[in-house]
C-alpha positions, -999 to 999 in steps of 0.1 A, spaced: -471 -502 791 -440 -485 777 -406 -500 783 -376 -482 797 -360 -477 763 -392 -463 749 -395 -439 778 -359 -429 772 -364 -423 736 -395 -402 744 -374 -382 769 -347 -376 743 -373 -364 719 -387 -340 745 -353 -327 753 -345 -322 716 -378 -303 711 -371 -282 742 -335 -274 731 -346 -265 695 -375 -243 707 -353 -224 731 -326 -219 706 -351 -206 680 -366 -183 707 -332 -169 715 -323 -163 678 -355 -144 672 -351 -123 704 -314 -115 696 -324 -105 661 -349 -79 674 -323 -64 697 -297 -63 668 -321 -43 647 -320 -14 672 -284 -17 682 -272 13 662 -302 35 671 -300 61 699 -325 61 727 -340 92 711 -344 73 678 -362 45 697 -387 70 713 -402 88 683 -436 81 669 -438 100 636 -475 92 628 -503 72 645 -496 41 625 -460 41 635 -449 27 669 -416 36 685 -389 10 684 -388 10 722 -425 1 722 -419 -28 698 -391 -41 720 -415 -40 750 -447 -53 733 -431 -84 719 -419 -91 754 -453 -84 768 -467 -111 745 -445 -138 760 -452 -126 795 -490 -124 790 -497 -155 771 -470 -179 784 -454 -169 816 -483 -155 837 -507 -184 829 -481 -213 827 -453 -205 852 -468 -204 887 -438 -188 904 -434 -161 877 -439 -125 888 -445 -97 863 -415 -74 858 -438 -44 863 -476 -47 865 -480 -13 847 -466 -28 816 -498 -49 812 -515 -17 800 -486 2 785 -476 -25 760 -509 -43 752 -516 -36 715 -552 -46 707 -560 -76 729 -593 -64 746 -596 -98 762 -566 -92 785 -575 -57 797 -570 -20 791 -546 -6 766 -526 26 762 -539 46 732 -520 36 700 -515 72 688 -499 81 721 -472 54 723 -445 81 716 -455 98 748 -442 69 769 -409 84 778 -410 61 808 -400 33 811 -366 41 796 -350 21 768 -326 6 793 -355 -5 815 -373 -21 785 -341 -40 776 -340 -52 812 -376 -63 809 -366 -84 779 -338 -101 799 -362 -108 828 -387 -124 805 -361 -143 785 -348 -159 817 -383 -169 828 -390 -184 793 -359 -206 797 -373 -218 831 -407 -225 816 -393 -245 787 -369 -265 809 -395 -274 835 -428 -278 817 -439 -304 791 -437 -291 756 -473 -298 749 -482 -269 772 -461 -242 756 -448 -252 722 -475 -238 700 -477 -205 719 -440 -201 720 -438 -205 682 -467 -181 678 -448 -156 699 -417 -160 678 -437 -155 646 -453 -125 662 -419 -111 670 -407 -116 635 -437 -96 623 -426 -68 646 -390 -70 633 -404 -59 599 -425 -33 616 -394 -19 633 -378 -14 599 -410 1 584 -414 24 614 -378 36 619 -377 44 581 -407 67 585 -392 82 617 -359 90 601 -376 103 569 -392 130 590 -358 142 603 -345 172 582 -310 156 584 -323 125 565 -301 101 585 -295 67 572 -305 37 593 -277 16 578 -249 21 553 -262 -2 526 -293 6 506 -324 -15 500 -313 -34 468 -340 -53 450 -330 -50 414 -355 -60 387 -351 -94 372 -350 -85 335 -378 -78 311 -413 -86 324 -430 -117 309 -465 -130 314 -468 -164 332 -500 -181 321 -520 -202 345 -549 -224 331 -583 -221 346 -598 -247 368 -603 -259 403 -574 -253 427 -568 -256 464 -555 -226 484 -546 -221 521 -522 -239 544 -526 -276 546 -516 -280 582 -486 -292 601 -471 -311 572 -468 -278 553 -475 -296 520 -495 -267 507 -464 -246 507 -439 -270 492 -429 -282 526 -413 -249 536 -432 -242 568 -451 -263 592 -464 -231 610 -492 -210 598 -514 -182 612 -551 -190 618 -561 -168 588 -543 -191 564 -568 -219 570 -589 -238 562 -575 -250 530 -603 -250 504 -611 -252 467 -615 -222 444 -624 -219 408 -602 -197 387 -606 -185 351 -575 -186 329 -551 -157 339 -515 -146 337 -492 -129 362 -462 -107 354 -430 -125 361 -416 -95 381 -427 -65 400 -434 -31 385 -403 -10 385 -397 26 397 -390 36 361 -423 22 349 -441 39 377 -423 72 369 -439 69 334 -473 67 350 -466 99 370 -453 116 338 -485 107 320 -506 125 346 -515 94 366 -522 113 398 -544 138 379 -566 114 360 -597 106 380 -608 79 355 -579 57 367 -588 59 404 -613 43 427 -634 71 443 -621 66 478 -585 65 464 -590 97 444 -604 115 475 -575 102 496 -549 113 471 -564 147 468 -568 151 506 -531 141 513 -516 157 482 -502 125 467 -480 131 436 -457 100 439 -451 70 461 -442 77 498 -406 88 502 -403 101 467 -394 138 461 -382 159 433 -344 162 431 -327 196 432 -334 207 396 -369 192 396 -363 170 365 -362 137 382 -370 119 415 -350 107 445 -363 87 474 -356 81 510 -344 46 518 -330 28 548 -296 38 534 -306 75 532 -318 98 504 -308 84 469 -318 89 433 -345 65 423 -332 34 405 -355 30 375 -347 -8 374 -356 -14 411 -392 -23 421 -413 6 431 -420 5 468 -444 23 493 -475 25 472 -510 22 486 -536 -2 472 -552 28 456 -520 37 437 -514 1 428 -549 -2 414 -547 31 395 -513 21 380 -527 -13 369 -556 4 351 -532 28 334 -511 -2 323 -541 -20 308 -539 -47 334 -553 -54 369 -541 -66 403 -543 -104 409 -567 -118 434 -551 -135 463 -561 -169 451 -545 -162 417 -514 -150 434 -511 -181 456 -517 -205 427 -493 -188 404 -466 -186 431 -468 -224 436 -471 -234 399 -451 -210 377 -418 -191 380 -423 -157 396 -393 -135 403 -392 -113 434 -419 -135 449 -414 -133 486 -382 -113 492 -386 -78 477 -420 -62 482 -454 -72 495 -478 -73 466 -512 -58 467 -540 -81 455 -575 -72 445 -590 -92 474 -606 -79 505 -593 -94 537 -620 -119 548 -620 -153 565 -617 -183 544 -648 -205 541 -652 -223 575 -627 -200 593 -633 -198 630 -611 -176 652 -595 -195 681 -611 -190 716 -597 -165 740 -576 -134 736 -552 -151 712 -581 -154 688 -580 -116 684 -547 -120 665 -563 -119 630 -600 -125 629 -613 -92 642 -594 -73 615 -614 -89 586 -630 -56 576 -618 -26 556 -585 -42 547 -569 -55 515 -547 -86 512 -510 -84 503 -490 -115 493 -454 -125 492 -429 -108 515 -404 -79 514 -368 -70 518 -376 -64 555 -393 -97 561 -372 -120 583 -356 -149 564 -378 -180 566 -408 -161 578 -426 -157 544 -445 -185 526 -468 -186 497 -499 -190 519 -491 -160 541 -519 -134 541 -507 -99 550 -532 -71 552 -534 -33 554 -560 -6 549 -560 4 512 -545 39 519 -515 24 538 -481 34 522 -454 29 548 -452 -9 543 -427 -22 518 -455 -27 493 -453 -30 455 -472 -41 424 -474 -72 404 -498 -71 374 -523 -96 362 -542 -102 330 -573 -122 322 
């Protein structure tokens, strides 16, 4: 039987966890709203291609996540802000009902941006009630998943608004400053000996990732052993200047450098350079569209917005290859890699599959990652748009091999 002081200490711990969780939730939610603060309602409405979602939709969908997976099942007195939102702002969760078509999100002129922001306020108030009145064991894991999910959408907001603004003939800047990301000196090869290694997140202690993060997504587990032959990774990312040399050497016209699907994709879409690159006025060099507007390419900055196909073709041209995701993770945890998790997501040569023993969680939340383990390639690291503290060396991002609008770059491997 517990004593009164023990119960008091347990109560203090619960209160601390409650306060910390709610403070984190509010920080994440405030950050999302801040990302769109300087956008017009019209900016927030546009869908410039099927893969892009309007900023307004991101604001609503992240709110829908908390409403659907926490408030409706866990807070008996909660009433949905608008029952129609259950369909409008569901993304891909078949287990919770119907969904509005992804390619038609830009047609949702109603609800208005102001109504979506009111929806966020409504849900935020209810989350505070839930956290204050319900034991943490019932909501803590889902609340953190929702915060991590919203941080993913914060990066998507920047990816998507960049594409939206790039399609405007005025080429408006999202913000005054550019994207930065200068190269970290001459490239060097970081050798890693062969042998057995463990990869994947170790669990709540975070020891697999140098203690940086107790959280992980389901696809980062189970932790397991892999065998690696000796290899080396480049100390930094491929630069725009180095990629420009690939273009000048006919890289987009040399079929021998390309995977067959990539060659067909490049021909079909007329790729001649990374996404957002265009010839400058005299045609002698390149400029690119950034979050800070249209600027000359910086030859020392990492190349961004390349597909897996382009990254793979460049690696062949350079006499190297892309690392596997296991090589990338082991190297990131054992040798010094510049621009590891803060500049560009780095394509790997690994297909996105479940780790040995992976089982998707039960219920609709189990649709988060597992059902996408087909026709995708893994990227590792993080980018200039990744929220601070969100990246970790076990994180497995994934996109189809033709995707170019992510902040994706190239790190080479040998061996």
